[in-house]
N, C-alpha and C positions, 0 to 999 in steps of 0.2 A: 504493500500500500504506500509506504513512504517512498519507495523507488519510483512508483508511478507518479506521485505528487511531485517528486524532484524532476522527473522527465517533463511533466506538464509545465512546471515553472521555468525550466530551461527553454522550452519552446515558446512560452510567453515572452521571455526575455529576448529571444531571437526575433519574435514578431514586433516587439517595440522597436528594435533596431531596424527591421525591414520597413516599418512604417515611416520612420524618420528618413531613412535612405531614399525611399520612394518619393517622399515629399520634397526632399532637397533636390533630387535629380529632376523631378517634375518642374520645379521652379526654374532650374537651369536650362533644360531642353525639353519643353512640354510636347512639341510636335514630334521630334525625333524619338523620344522615349515611348510615346504612345504607339507610333508606327512599328517600332521594334517589338514592344511587348505584345501587341495584337497579332503580329505575324509569326513571332518565334515562340513566345510563351503560351499564347492563346491556344493554338491547335494541340499542343502537348497537354494542356489542361483539359480540353474537350475530350480527347481520346482516353486519358487515364480516368477522368471522372465518370464517363459513360460506362467504362468497363467496371469500375467500382460500384456504381449504382446498380448495374445488372447483377452483380454478386450479392447486393443487399435487397434484391427483389424490388428495386426502385422505391422502396418504402411504401408500397401499396398493398392493399388486401387482395386485389385481383389483378395480376400483371398481364392478363390476356388482352386488356384494353390499352396497353402501353403503345401499341402500334399506331393508335390514333394521334399521339403526339408527334411521331415521326412523319405521318402522312400530312399533318398540319404544317410541319416545318417545310416539307416539300412544296405544299400549296403556297405558303407565304413567301417562298423563295422565287416564285415565278416572275414577279416584277423585277427582282434583282438579276435573274438570268437574262431578262430582256435588255439589260444594260450592257451586255456583251457587244463588242464592236460590230459583229455580223448583224445583229438586230438594230443597233443604233443607226446603221447605214441604210436600213430598210425603212421606207416611208409608208408601209402598209397601214391603213387606218385602224385595223384591228389591234395593233400594238398599243396604241393610245387607249383604246377602249378596255383592253385587258388590264393595263396598268392602273387606270382610273378605278375599275371595278375592284382590283386587289387592294388599292389604297383605301377605298371606302369601307371594306370589310376587314382590313388587317387588324385593327384594334378590337373589333368585335370578336374575331377568332381568338385573340389572346385572352379576352375576358371569359369566353366559353371554356377554354382550356384550363384556366386557373380555377374556375368554379368546379369543373369536372375533376381536377386534381384533388380538391377537398373531398369530393365524394369517394374517390379511389382510396384515400387514406383511411376512411371509416366504414366503407361498404364493400362487401364481398359478393353479394348475390348479383348475378348477371342481369336478371330481369329488372331489379331495382335500379341498377346502374344505367340500363338502357332507357328506362322511363325518366330517370333524372336527366340524362343527356338530351333526350328529345325535348323535355320541358325547358331546359336551359337554352337549347338552340332556338326553339320556337319563341321563347320570351325575348331572347336577344335580337332575333331577326325583326320581330315586331317593334321592339324598342328602337332599333337602328333605323327602321323604315320610317317611323313617325318621329324620329329625333327626340325620343323621350330620355335617352341616356347619352351623355357626351363622352364618347370613348376618346378622351383627350390625353392629358398628361400622365395620369396614373397608368393607363395601359401603354401609352407611348414609351414610357421609361421603364416598363416592367422587364423587358429583356436586356436592357442596357444599364443605366445608372442604378436603378433599384436593385438589379441583380448583382452588380459588381460592388456596390457600396452598402446599401441598406441591408441586404440579406447577408453579406459578409460580416457586417457589424452584428447582426442578430446571431450568427453562428458563434461569434466571439463571446457575446453575452451569454448564450446558452452554455458554452464551454466553461465559463467562469462560474455559472450557477452550479454546474455539476462538479467542478473541481475548483473551489474557491481559493484564490491566492492573491496577494497584493499586486504582483506583477501583472496578472491577468486583468485585474481591475484597472491598472494604469494603462494597459493596452487599449481597452475599450474607451477610456476617457480620451486618450491621445487620438484615437480614430475619430471620435466625435468632434474633437477640436480642430482637426485638420481643415475642414471646409471654412471654418471661421477664420483661421490663420490666413488662408488663401484670400478670402474675401476682404480682410482688413489690411492686407499687405499693400505697400506702395510699390508699384512696378513701373518701369519705363518701357512702354510698348515698342519703342524703337530698337531696344536691345534684343527683341525676340524675332526679328525678321530673319527668316530662314532662306536657304538656297532655293533656286527656281525648281530644282528637282524634287526637293522635299515638299514644297508648296503644291506642285502639280500632283504628286502622289497623294497628298492629303485631300485635295479637292476632287480628283478623279475617282476616289473611293467613297466620296459623298460623306466623309466624316464631319465636314463643316455643318451639315444639316442637324446633326446631334447637338453641336454647340449652339446653333441658332435656336433650336427647340428649347434648350435649357434657358437661354436668354429670354425667350418669350414667356416661359413659365415664371421666371423671376420678375417679369414686367420691365425688363431692361431694354427691350426692343419690341416694336409693334409688328403685327403680322405683315404689313405692307412696307415696313421700313427696311432699308438696306442694312445688312449685317457685315461689318468690316472685320476681316480675319485678324487684323492687327490692332483693333481697338482694345482699350484697357479691359473692358468687360469680357471680350472674346478671349484674350490671353488668360485671364483669371479662370474662365470656364475651362479652357484647354488644359491648364495646370491641374485643375481638379479632376478632369477626365483622365489625364495621363496618370495621375496619382492613383485614382480608383482602380483602373484596369491593371496597372502594374502590381499594386499591392494585392489585389484579388487573386492574381495568378501566384504570386510569391507566397501568400498565406496558405494556399492549397499545397504547394510543394514543401513548405516548412513543416507542415503537420503530417508528413508521410508516416512517421512512426506511431502517431496517435490514431490517425484514421485507419492506417493499415491498407491503403489502396493498392499497394504493391503485392499483397499476399496472394491474390488470385490471378497473378500474371504468370502464365507458364511460358515455355520457350516459344511455342507457336504464336501465342498472343504477342509476346515481346517483339518477334520479328515483324508481325503484321502492324503493330502499333508504331514501331520505329520506322518502318517503310512508309506508312501513311504520313507520319510527321515529316519525314525527309522530302516526300513528294510535295506536301503542302508548303514547306519552306522553299522548295525549288520554284513553285508557282509564284509565290510572293516575290522571290528574287528576280524571276523572269519578267513579271508584270504584276505590280502590286494590286491593281484593279482586278485582274483575272484571278489572282489568289483570293482576294476578298469575296468575289462572286462564287468561286468554286467551294470555298469553305463556309459560306453563309449557312447552308442547310445544316451542316455539322454543328455550327455554333448555336443555331436555334434549337436543334435536338437536345443539346446538352442543357440549355436553359429550361426547356419544357420538362425534360426528365427530372430536373431538380425541383420542380414545383412541389411535389409531395414532401420532399425533405424540408423545403422552406416552411411549409405548413406545420410539420412536426416540430420544427425548431421554435416557431411561435408558440405552439401548444406547450412545449417543454419549458419555455421561459415563464409562461403564466402559471403552469403547475408548480415550478420551482419557487416562484415568488409567493404563491398561495400557501405552499407547504411550510415555507419559512415563517410566514405570518402566523399560521396555525400553530406551529411549534413554539413561537415566541409568546 
C-alpha cells in the first residue's frame, strides 16, 4: 500500500513538472508546439488509449453497441475528407450540399453520442438501449429541426478543448480522491490556474510571428477555426468580425490550446505504470501499433493537411470511446466527495 502511494506521489510530482514545462514551452512557441504535439504525440495517444479501452470493455455494460461510435466518427469525418485536394479542385454542387448538411448535424450527433454513452454505462439490456437510442435520436432531430436546442459551444468543444483540458482535469481530480496526497492536490490546482496565468499575462504579439511554412501548415489544417470559436465563446470577437492570427487574444488562445493538447498527451504517457495501458500489448499489437504510428507520422511529415485528414477519424474514435470513462470519472468524483462528507 505504501509502495503504491509512493508511486502515485512520484507520478504526481512528475505531472506538476510536465504541467509547468508544457506551459512554459507553450508561451515560447505556441504554434510550433501544438503542431508537433498533435502530429507526433497525438496519434500515439489515440492508438494506445483505444487498445487500453478495448481491454477495459470500454467501461460499458454492453460493448456490442460500441461500433456505433466508430460509425459516427466515420460519418462526421466526411466533410473533413472532402477537404482533400482532389475534392477541393472539384466544383460539383453536391460537395457544398454534403458539407452544409454535415455541419448542420455535426453537433447534434455529438450530443446523441454523449447521451447514449451515459446509457451504455448503466444499461445492459439491448432492447432498453435500442429504445433509449431511438428516443434520443428522435428528440434530437426534432429539437434540431425546430431550433429548440442550440448545439453550440458545449458540443462544439466536446471533442477538443473539453476533452483535452476539462476531462483531463477531472481525471486528475478523480485520481486525487482515490489516492489523496498533497502533490496531487497541487497538480490539480496548478492545472486550474494555468488558463488564468495565460489570460492575465502581458505578451507582445509581434514576438510570436512564425515562419511562412508554419503559418501555412496551421491555416491549411483549419486549426485557426478552433481558436476563433474559443474567441467567440469568450465574447472577444463577433461572428462576422475578422479574427487576426497574431492579435493578442489569438496568441493567448493558441498558448492555451498548445498547453492543453501537449499536457493531455504527456499526462497519458506519464501515468503508464498507474493505468497499466501497456499490459495488454502483445508482440503482434506492438508491431501493428508502431507501424500505424510510423505511417501517421510519415503522412504528417509529407503533408500536414493530409495527415490531419487521414487521422481525423482515429482521433474522433478515441474521443467517442472515452465518453463512458468521462462519465464514470464524474460519477466517481461525486461519490468520493459524498462518501467523505458522510464519513466526516
